[in-house]
N, CA, C and O atoms as a Tripos MOL2 file, in Angstrom:
@<TRIPOS>MOLECULE
protein
  236   235    59     0     0
PROTEIN
NO_CHARGES

@<TRIPOS>ATOM
      1 N         -23.7690   68.5270   38.0400 N.3       1 MET1
      2 CA        -24.2050   68.1420   38.8480 C.3       1 MET1
      3 C         -24.2040   69.1710   39.9160 C.2       1 MET1
      4 O         -23.6840   70.2790   39.7810 O.2       1 MET1
      5 N         -24.7920   68.7690   40.9510 N.am      2 VAL2
      6 CA        -25.3340   70.1490   42.1540 C.3       2 VAL2
      7 C         -24.8400   69.4670   43.4800 C.2       2 VAL2
      8 O         -24.7830   68.2400   43.5510 O.2       2 VAL2
      9 N         -24.5400   70.1500   44.3630 N.am      3 PHE3
     10 CA        -24.1630   69.9240   45.6900 C.3       3 PHE3
     11 C         -24.2700   71.0580   46.4400 C.2       3 PHE3
     12 O         -24.4140   72.1560   45.9030 O.2       3 PHE3
     13 N         -24.1960   70.8660   48.0310 N.am      4 VAL4
     14 CA        -25.0150   71.7920   48.5410 C.3       4 VAL4
     15 C         -23.4060   71.9250   49.7710 C.2       4 VAL4
     16 O         -22.5940   71.1680   50.3020 O.2       4 VAL4
     17 N         -23.7890   73.7320   49.6790 N.am      5 ASP5
     18 CA        -22.5070   74.2130   50.4430 C.3       5 ASP5
     19 C         -22.8100   74.1780   51.8790 C.2       5 ASP5
     20 O         -23.3450   75.1850   52.3410 O.2       5 ASP5
     21 N         -22.5570   73.1700   52.6830 N.am      6 GLU6
     22 CA        -22.8550   73.3750   53.6580 C.3       6 GLU6
     23 C         -22.8030   74.4390   55.2290 C.2       6 GLU6
     24 O         -23.5090   74.5440   56.2320 O.2       6 GLU6
     25 N         -21.5420   75.0830   54.7130 N.am      7 ASN7
     26 CA        -21.6320   76.5440   55.4900 C.3       7 ASN7
     27 C         -23.2510   77.6280   54.8610 C.2       7 ASN7
     28 O         -23.7110   78.6150   55.4360 O.2       7 ASN7
     29 N         -23.7200   77.0420   53.6810 N.am      8 LEU8
     30 CA        -24.8680   77.9960   54.0810 C.3       8 LEU8
     31 C         -26.3630   77.3080   54.1310 C.2       8 LEU8
     32 O         -27.4940   77.7820   54.2450 O.2       8 LEU8
     33 N         -25.7630   75.7520   53.9690 N.am      9 CYS9
     34 CA        -27.6650   75.4400   54.2260 C.3       9 CYS9
     35 C         -27.7020   75.5270   55.7690 C.2       9 CYS9
     36 O         -26.7900   75.4460   56.5920 O.2       9 CYS9
     37 N         -29.1520   75.7350   55.9230 N.am     10 ILE10
     38 CA        -29.8010   76.0810   57.1030 C.3      10 ILE10
     39 C         -31.0050   74.6900   57.8030 C.2      10 ILE10
     40 O         -31.5890   74.5610   58.8790 O.2      10 ILE10
     41 N         -30.9350   73.8360   56.5000 N.am     11 GLY11
     42 CA        -31.5710   72.1670   56.9830 C.3      11 GLY11
     43 C         -33.2590   72.7050   56.8170 C.2      11 GLY11
     44 O         -34.1230   71.8860   57.1300 O.2      11 GLY11
     45 N         -33.6720   74.0260   56.3460 N.am     12 CYS12
     46 CA        -34.8870   74.1380   56.6540 C.3      12 CYS12
     47 C         -35.5400   73.1880   55.4070 C.2      12 CYS12
     48 O         -36.7190   73.4910   55.2270 O.2      12 CYS12
     49 N         -35.1460   72.2990   54.6600 N.am     13 ALA13
     50 CA        -35.6490   71.1820   53.8940 C.3      13 ALA13
     51 C         -37.0440   71.4440   52.8280 C.2      13 ALA13
     52 O         -37.9440   70.6080   52.7520 O.2      13 ALA13
     53 N         -37.0460   72.3150   52.2950 N.am     14 LEU14
     54 CA        -37.6120   73.3270   51.4350 C.3      14 LEU14
     55 C         -37.5760   73.1860   50.2040 C.2      14 LEU14
     56 O         -38.3370   73.6600   49.3600 O.2      14 LEU14
     57 N         -35.9190   71.9610   49.9640 N.am     15 CYS15
     58 CA        -35.5910   71.9140   48.4410 C.3      15 CYS15
     59 C         -36.3030   70.0860   48.1030 C.2      15 CYS15
     60 O         -36.3290   69.6320   46.9590 O.2      15 CYS15
     61 N         -36.8270   69.2620   49.3700 N.am     16 VAL16
     62 CA        -36.7750   67.9370   49.2780 C.3      16 VAL16
     63 C         -38.0440   67.9710   48.4570 C.2      16 VAL16
     64 O         -37.7570   67.5500   47.3360 O.2      16 VAL16
     65 N         -39.0770   68.2290   48.5190 N.am     17 PRO17
     66 CA        -40.6890   67.9380   47.9570 C.3      17 PRO17
     67 C         -40.4970   68.6330   46.7320 C.2      17 PRO17
     68 O         -41.5630   68.8470   46.1560 O.2      17 PRO17
     69 N         -39.2510   69.1540   46.0080 N.am     18 PHE18
     70 CA        -39.7100   69.5250   45.0150 C.3      18 PHE18
     71 C         -38.3860   68.6180   44.2520 C.2      18 PHE18
     72 O         -38.1730   68.8450   43.0620 O.2      18 PHE18
     73 N         -37.7290   67.8400   44.8120 N.am     19 CYS19
     74 CA        -37.1880   66.5340   43.8490 C.3      19 CYS19
     75 C         -37.7360   65.7640   43.4440 C.2      19 CYS19
     76 O         -38.3370   65.0880   44.2790 O.2      19 CYS19
     77 N         -37.8750   65.4160   42.1910 N.am     20 LYS20
     78 CA        -38.6600   64.6570   41.4850 C.3      20 LYS20
     79 C         -38.2350   63.0820   41.9430 C.2      20 LYS20
     80 O         -39.0070   62.1440   42.1380 O.2      20 LYS20
     81 N         -36.8360   63.0920   42.0450 N.am     21 ARG21
     82 CA        -36.2660   61.6740   42.2930 C.3      21 ARG21
     83 C         -35.9870   61.0380   43.5490 C.2      21 ARG21
     84 O         -35.3450   60.0110   43.7730 O.2      21 ARG21
     85 N         -36.7890   62.0990   44.6070 N.am     22 GLY22
     86 CA        -36.3040   61.9900   46.3120 C.3      22 GLY22
     87 C         -34.3560   61.3510   46.2040 C.2      22 GLY22
     88 O         -33.7700   60.3000   46.4630 O.2      22 GLY22
     89 N         -34.0130   62.5790   45.7320 N.am     23 ALA23
     90 CA        -32.8120   62.6660   45.8310 C.3      23 ALA23
     91 C         -31.8820   62.7750   46.9480 C.2      23 ALA23
     92 O         -30.8560   62.1790   47.2780 O.2      23 ALA23
     93 N         -32.8780   64.1500   47.6290 N.am     24 ILE24
     94 CA        -32.2770   65.2700   48.8640 C.3      24 ILE24
     95 C         -32.9330   64.1650   50.3500 C.2      24 ILE24
     96 O         -33.8890   63.4020   50.4830 O.2      24 ILE24
     97 N         -32.0270   64.5390   51.0650 N.am     25 GLU25
     98 CA        -32.4400   64.0630   52.5430 C.3      25 GLU25
     99 C         -31.8460   65.3990   53.4470 C.2      25 GLU25
    100 O         -30.9520   66.0640   52.9260 O.2      25 GLU25
    101 N         -32.1790   65.6510   54.3400 N.am     26 VAL26
    102 CA        -31.7440   66.9110   55.3060 C.3      26 VAL26
    103 C         -31.7080   65.5780   56.7980 C.2      26 VAL26
    104 O         -32.5160   64.9220   57.4570 O.2      26 VAL26
    105 N         -30.4000   65.7600   56.7110 N.am     27 PHE27
    106 CA        -30.0400   65.3880   57.9690 C.3      27 PHE27
    107 C         -28.7600   66.5560   58.7420 C.2      27 PHE27
    108 O         -27.5410   66.6310   58.5930 O.2      27 PHE27
    109 N         -29.5580   67.1990   59.4310 N.am     28 GLY28
    110 CA        -28.8370   68.7200   59.7840 C.3      28 GLY28
    111 C         -28.7870   69.4360   58.6150 C.2      28 GLY28
    112 O         -29.6340   70.3150   58.4590 O.2      28 GLY28
    113 N         -27.8310   69.2070   57.6180 N.am     29 THR29
    114 CA        -28.1190   69.9860   56.5570 C.3      29 THR29
    115 C         -28.8010   68.9770   55.3380 C.2      29 THR29
    116 O         -29.3860   67.9150   55.5530 O.2      29 THR29
    117 N         -28.5170   69.7180   53.7790 N.am     30 ALA30
    118 CA        -29.2720   68.6470   52.7640 C.3      30 ALA30
    119 C         -28.1630   67.9660   52.2300 C.2      30 ALA30
    120 O         -27.0400   68.4370   52.0490 O.2      30 ALA30
    121 N         -28.6520   66.5390   51.9290 N.am     31 ARG31
    122 CA        -27.5580   65.7200   51.3950 C.3      31 ARG31
    123 C         -28.2490   65.3140   50.2160 C.2      31 ARG31
    124 O         -29.4150   64.9200   50.2500 O.2      31 ARG31
    125 N         -27.3400   65.4260   48.8220 N.am     32 ILE32
    126 CA        -27.8640   64.6320   47.7090 C.3      32 ILE32
    127 C         -27.1050   63.7960   47.5980 C.2      32 ILE32
    128 O         -25.9040   63.6910   47.8450 O.2      32 ILE32
    129 N         -28.4500   62.6540   46.8850 N.am     33 ASP33
    130 CA        -27.7000   61.2690   46.4670 C.3      33 ASP33
    131 C         -27.7650   61.2640   45.4310 C.2      33 ASP33
    132 O         -28.7860   61.1110   44.7610 O.2      33 ASP33
    133 N         -25.6180   61.5970   44.7020 N.am     34 LYS34
    134 CA        -26.0500   61.5420   43.5010 C.3      34 LYS34
    135 C         -26.2840   60.3700   42.5550 C.2      34 LYS34
    136 O         -26.2390   60.4800   41.3300 O.2      34 LYS34
    137 N         -26.5070   59.3680   43.1370 N.am     35 GLU35
    138 CA        -26.8460   58.0270   42.3660 C.3      35 GLU35
    139 C         -28.0960   58.3650   41.5340 C.2      35 GLU35
    140 O         -28.2950   58.1970   40.3310 O.2      35 GLU35
    141 N         -28.9610   58.9340   42.5820 N.am     36 LYS36
    142 CA        -30.1290   59.4610   42.1140 C.3      36 LYS36
    143 C         -30.4800   60.4460   41.7790 C.2      36 LYS36
    144 O         -31.7080   60.4240   41.6930 O.2      36 LYS36
    145 N         -29.9010   61.7680   41.4080 N.am     37 CYS37
    146 CA        -29.8200   62.9790   41.0660 C.3      37 CYS37
    147 C         -30.0500   62.8380   39.5470 C.2      37 CYS37
    148 O         -29.4120   61.9490   38.9840 O.2      37 CYS37
    149 N         -30.8320   63.5590   38.8580 N.am     38 SER38
    150 CA        -30.9890   63.5770   37.4170 C.3      38 SER38
    151 C         -30.8890   64.8590   36.6920 C.2      38 SER38
    152 O         -31.3790   65.1770   35.6090 O.2      38 SER38
    153 N         -30.0300   65.6420   37.6520 N.am     39 ASN39
    154 CA        -29.4850   66.8180   37.2770 C.3      39 ASN39
    155 C         -30.4400   68.0520   37.0490 C.2      39 ASN39
    156 O         -29.9850   69.0820   36.5520 O.2      39 ASN39
    157 N         -31.4190   67.9740   37.3180 N.am     40 CYS40
    158 CA        -32.5230   68.5080   36.5280 C.3      40 CYS40
    159 C         -32.6270   69.7740   37.1220 C.2      40 CYS40
    160 O         -33.5140   70.4720   36.6320 O.2      40 CYS40
    161 N         -31.7110   70.4800   38.4130 N.am     41 LEU41
    162 CA        -31.1260   71.9480   39.2480 C.3      41 LEU41
    163 C         -32.7950   72.5100   39.2670 C.2      41 LEU41
    164 O         -33.0690   73.6850   39.0240 O.2      41 LEU41
    165 N         -33.7470   71.5590   39.5660 N.am     42 ALA42
    166 CA        -35.0830   72.3070   40.3840 C.3      42 ALA42
    167 C         -34.9160   72.5840   41.7000 C.2      42 ALA42
    168 O         -35.6200   73.3830   42.3170 O.2      42 ALA42
    169 N         -33.8340   71.8370   42.2530 N.am     43 CYS43
    170 CA        -33.2430   72.2250   43.8240 C.3      43 CYS43
    171 C         -32.8570   73.6270   44.2370 C.2      43 CYS43
    172 O         -33.1930   74.3020   45.2100 O.2      43 CYS43
    173 N         -31.9030   73.9170   43.0260 N.am     44 ILE44
    174 CA        -31.4410   75.1810   43.1080 C.3      44 ILE44
    175 C         -32.6770   76.2770   43.2710 C.2      44 ILE44
    176 O         -32.4300   77.1930   44.0550 O.2      44 ILE44
    177 N         -33.6100   76.2900   42.8090 N.am     45 ASP45
    178 CA        -34.7110   77.6550   42.4920 C.3      45 ASP45
    179 C         -35.1880   77.5360   43.7260 C.2      45 ASP45
    180 O         -35.6800   78.6120   44.0640 O.2      45 ASP45
    181 N         -35.3040   76.4010   44.8920 N.am     46 TYR46
    182 CA        -36.6200   76.7210   45.8240 C.3      46 TYR46
    183 C         -35.2120   76.6150   47.0090 C.2      46 TYR46
    184 O         -35.5600   76.5000   48.1840 O.2      46 TYR46
    185 N         -34.0200   76.6430   46.7920 N.am     47 CYS47
    186 CA        -33.1590   76.6070   48.2210 C.3      47 CYS47
    187 C         -32.7960   77.9280   48.6400 C.2      47 CYS47
    188 O         -31.7640   78.4500   48.2190 O.2      47 CYS47
    189 N         -33.6330   78.5550   49.5030 N.am     48 VAL48
    190 CA        -34.2100   80.0160   50.0780 C.3      48 VAL48
    191 C         -32.8530   80.7230   50.8050 C.2      48 VAL48
    192 O         -32.7420   81.7800   51.4260 O.2      48 VAL48
    193 N         -31.6250   79.4110   50.3650 N.am     49 ASN49
    194 CA        -30.3580   80.1030   51.3820 C.3      49 ASN49
    195 C         -29.4370   80.0470   50.2620 C.2      49 ASN49
    196 O         -28.4120   80.7050   50.4370 O.2      49 ASN49
    197 N         -29.5300   79.4620   49.2100 N.am     50 GLY50
    198 CA        -28.3850   79.7730   47.9100 C.3      50 GLY50
    199 C         -27.8680   78.7850   48.5970 C.2      50 GLY50
    200 O         -27.0900   79.4510   49.2790 O.2      50 GLY50
    201 N         -27.7050   77.6970   48.9410 N.am     51 ALA51
    202 CA        -27.0150   76.7580   49.3470 C.3      51 ALA51
    203 C         -26.4050   75.1120   48.5020 C.2      51 ALA51
    204 O         -25.5120   74.2980   48.7420 O.2      51 ALA51
    205 N         -27.6300   75.2880   47.3010 N.am     52 ILE52
    206 CA        -27.4060   74.2480   46.6810 C.3      52 ILE52
    207 C         -26.9130   74.9930   45.1460 C.2      52 ILE52
    208 O         -27.5710   75.8180   44.5120 O.2      52 ILE52
    209 N         -25.6950   74.4840   44.8170 N.am     53 LYS53
    210 CA        -25.0380   75.1570   43.5350 C.3      53 LYS53
    211 C         -24.9050   74.1080   42.5470 C.2      53 LYS53
    212 O         -25.0640   72.9400   42.9000 O.2      53 LYS53
    213 N         -24.5960   74.4370   41.1860 N.am     54 LYS54
    214 CA        -24.1780   73.7360   40.1830 C.3      54 LYS54
    215 C         -22.6730   73.5940   40.0650 C.2      54 LYS54
    216 O         -21.9240   74.5240   39.7650 O.2      54 LYS54
    217 N         -22.3010   72.3780   40.3210 N.am     55 GLU55
    218 CA        -20.3420   72.5080   40.2300 C.3      55 GLU55
    219 C         -20.2570   72.7150   38.8220 C.2      55 GLU55
    220 O         -20.9830   72.4960   37.8530 O.2      55 GLU55
    221 N         -18.7650   73.3700   39.0950 N.am     56 GLU56
    222 CA        -18.7310   74.0890   38.0120 C.3      56 GLU56
    223 C         -17.3820   73.0400   37.0360 C.2      56 GLU56
    224 O         -16.4020   72.6290   37.6580 O.2      56 GLU56
    225 N         -17.5020   72.8170   35.9160 N.am     57 LYS57
    226 CA        -16.7470   71.7020   35.4590 C.3      57 LYS57
    227 C         -15.5350   72.2720   35.1630 C.2      57 LYS57
    228 O         -15.5000   73.3700   34.6080 O.2      57 LYS57
    229 N         -14.4470   71.6250   35.4840 N.am     58 LYS58
    230 CA        -13.1230   71.7620   35.0700 C.3      58 LYS58
    231 C         -12.4960   71.2070   33.7840 C.2      58 LYS58
    232 O         -12.6810   70.1210   33.2340 O.2      58 LYS58
    233 N         -11.6100   72.3640   33.4070 N.am     59 LEU59
    234 CA        -10.8890   72.2400   32.1710 C.3      59 LEU59
    235 C          -9.6560   71.4070   32.3530 C.2      59 LEU59
    236 O          -8.9100   71.1910   31.3980 O.2      59 LEU59
@<TRIPOS>BOND
     1     1     2 1
     2     2     3 1
     3     3     4 2
     4     3     5 am
     5     5     6 1
     6     6     7 1
     7     7     8 2
     8     7     9 am
     9     9    10 1
    10    10    11 1
    11    11    12 2
    12    11    13 am
    13    13    14 1
    14    14    15 1
    15    15    16 2
    16    15    17 am
    17    17    18 1
    18    18    19 1
    19    19    20 2
    20    19    21 am
    21    21    22 1
    22    22    23 1
    23    23    24 2
    24    23    25 am
    25    25    26 1
    26    26    27 1
    27    27    28 2
    28    27    29 am
    29    29    30 1
    30    30    31 1
    31    31    32 2
    32    31    33 am
    33    33    34 1
    34    34    35 1
    35    35    36 2
    36    35    37 am
    37    37    38 1
    38    38    39 1
    39    39    40 2
    40    39    41 am
    41    41    42 1
    42    42    43 1
    43    43    44 2
    44    43    45 am
    45    45    46 1
    46    46    47 1
    47    47    48 2
    48    47    49 am
    49    49    50 1
    50    50    51 1
    51    51    52 2
    52    51    53 am
    53    53    54 1
    54    54    55 1
    55    55    56 2
    56    55    57 am
    57    57    58 1
    58    58    59 1
    59    59    60 2
    60    59    61 am
    61    61    62 1
    62    62    63 1
    63    63    64 2
    64    63    65 am
    65    65    66 1
    66    66    67 1
    67    67    68 2
    68    67    69 am
    69    69    70 1
    70    70    71 1
    71    71    72 2
    72    71    73 am
    73    73    74 1
    74    74    75 1
    75    75    76 2
    76    75    77 am
    77    77    78 1
    78    78    79 1
    79    79    80 2
    80    79    81 am
    81    81    82 1
    82    82    83 1
    83    83    84 2
    84    83    85 am
    85    85    86 1
    86    86    87 1
    87    87    88 2
    88    87    89 am
    89    89    90 1
    90    90    91 1
    91    91    92 2
    92    91    93 am
    93    93    94 1
    94    94    95 1
    95    95    96 2
    96    95    97 am
    97    97    98 1
    98    98    99 1
    99    99   100 2
   100    99   101 am
   101   101   102 1
   102   102   103 1
   103   103   104 2
   104   103   105 am
   105   105   106 1
   106   106   107 1
   107   107   108 2
   108   107   109 am
   109   109   110 1
   110   110   111 1
   111   111   112 2
   112   111   113 am
   113   113   114 1
   114   114   115 1
   115   115   116 2
   116   115   117 am
   117   117   118 1
   118   118   119 1
   119   119   120 2
   120   119   121 am
   121   121   122 1
   122   122   123 1
   123   123   124 2
   124   123   125 am
   125   125   126 1
   126   126   127 1
   127   127   128 2
   128   127   129 am
   129   129   130 1
   130   130   131 1
   131   131   132 2
   132   131   133 am
   133   133   134 1
   134   134   135 1
   135   135   136 2
   136   135   137 am
   137   137   138 1
   138   138   139 1
   139   139   140 2
   140   139   141 am
   141   141   142 1
   142   142   143 1
   143   143   144 2
   144   143   145 am
   145   145   146 1
   146   146   147 1
   147   147   148 2
   148   147   149 am
   149   149   150 1
   150   150   151 1
   151   151   152 2
   152   151   153 am
   153   153   154 1
   154   154   155 1
   155   155   156 2
   156   155   157 am
   157   157   158 1
   158   158   159 1
   159   159   160 2
   160   159   161 am
   161   161   162 1
   162   162   163 1
   163   163   164 2
   164   163   165 am
   165   165   166 1
   166   166   167 1
   167   167   168 2
   168   167   169 am
   169   169   170 1
   170   170   171 1
   171   171   172 2
   172   171   173 am
   173   173   174 1
   174   174   175 1
   175   175   176 2
   176   175   177 am
   177   177   178 1
   178   178   179 1
   179   179   180 2
   180   179   181 am
   181   181   182 1
   182   182   183 1
   183   183   184 2
   184   183   185 am
   185   185   186 1
   186   186   187 1
   187   187   188 2
   188   187   189 am
   189   189   190 1
   190   190   191 1
   191   191   192 2
   192   191   193 am
   193   193   194 1
   194   194   195 1
   195   195   196 2
   196   195   197 am
   197   197   198 1
   198   198   199 1
   199   199   200 2
   200   199   201 am
   201   201   202 1
   202   202   203 1
   203   203   204 2
   204   203   205 am
   205   205   206 1
   206   206   207 1
   207   207   208 2
   208   207   209 am
   209   209   210 1
   210   210   211 1
   211   211   212 2
   212   211   213 am
   213   213   214 1
   214   214   215 1
   215   215   216 2
   216   215   217 am
   217   217   218 1
   218   218   219 1
   219   219   220 2
   220   219   221 am
   221   221   222 1
   222   222   223 1
   223   223   224 2
   224   223   225 am
   225   225   226 1
   226   226   227 1
   227   227   228 2
   228   227   229 am
   229   229   230 1
   230   230   231 1
   231   231   232 2
   232   231   233 am
   233   233   234 1
   234   234   235 1
   235   235   236 2
@<TRIPOS>SUBSTRUCTURE
     1 MET1         2 RESIDUE 1 A MET
     2 VAL2         6 RESIDUE 1 A VAL
     3 PHE3        10 RESIDUE 1 A PHE
     4 VAL4        14 RESIDUE 1 A VAL
     5 ASP5        18 RESIDUE 1 A ASP
     6 GLU6        22 RESIDUE 1 A GLU
     7 ASN7        26 RESIDUE 1 A ASN
     8 LEU8        30 RESIDUE 1 A LEU
     9 CYS9        34 RESIDUE 1 A CYS
    10 ILE10       38 RESIDUE 1 A ILE
    11 GLY11       42 RESIDUE 1 A GLY
    12 CYS12       46 RESIDUE 1 A CYS
    13 ALA13       50 RESIDUE 1 A ALA
    14 LEU14       54 RESIDUE 1 A LEU
    15 CYS15       58 RESIDUE 1 A CYS
    16 VAL16       62 RESIDUE 1 A VAL
    17 PRO17       66 RESIDUE 1 A PRO
    18 PHE18       70 RESIDUE 1 A PHE
    19 CYS19       74 RESIDUE 1 A CYS
    20 LYS20       78 RESIDUE 1 A LYS
    21 ARG21       82 RESIDUE 1 A ARG
    22 GLY22       86 RESIDUE 1 A GLY
    23 ALA23       90 RESIDUE 1 A ALA
    24 ILE24       94 RESIDUE 1 A ILE
    25 GLU25       98 RESIDUE 1 A GLU
    26 VAL26      102 RESIDUE 1 A VAL
    27 PHE27      106 RESIDUE 1 A PHE
    28 GLY28      110 RESIDUE 1 A GLY
    29 THR29      114 RESIDUE 1 A THR
    30 ALA30      118 RESIDUE 1 A ALA
    31 ARG31      122 RESIDUE 1 A ARG
    32 ILE32      126 RESIDUE 1 A ILE
    33 ASP33      130 RESIDUE 1 A ASP
    34 LYS34      134 RESIDUE 1 A LYS
    35 GLU35      138 RESIDUE 1 A GLU
    36 LYS36      142 RESIDUE 1 A LYS
    37 CYS37      146 RESIDUE 1 A CYS
    38 SER38      150 RESIDUE 1 A SER
    39 ASN39      154 RESIDUE 1 A ASN
    40 CYS40      158 RESIDUE 1 A CYS
    41 LEU41      162 RESIDUE 1 A LEU
    42 ALA42      166 RESIDUE 1 A ALA
    43 CYS43      170 RESIDUE 1 A CYS
    44 ILE44      174 RESIDUE 1 A ILE
    45 ASP45      178 RESIDUE 1 A ASP
    46 TYR46      182 RESIDUE 1 A TYR
    47 CYS47      186 RESIDUE 1 A CYS
    48 VAL48      190 RESIDUE 1 A VAL
    49 ASN49      194 RESIDUE 1 A ASN
    50 GLY50      198 RESIDUE 1 A GLY
    51 ALA51      202 RESIDUE 1 A ALA
    52 ILE52      206 RESIDUE 1 A ILE
    53 LYS53      210 RESIDUE 1 A LYS
    54 LYS54      214 RESIDUE 1 A LYS
    55 GLU55      218 RESIDUE 1 A GLU
    56 GLU56      222 RESIDUE 1 A GLU
    57 LYS57      226 RESIDUE 1 A LYS
    58 LYS58      230 RESIDUE 1 A LYS
    59 LEU59      234 RESIDUE 1 A LEU
């Protein structure tokens, strides 16, 4: 899954149109609806500030 680092997100909303499932909304900073997210990772590529990241799996 992906998450938004709120310390890096500038709220530009450039990631929103690239989410095919409509899982991203911006209210000051981006928020990802984990139930809608398909984990395609497209939003990571379009985040200009590197604020959207893939969660590391814990062993």
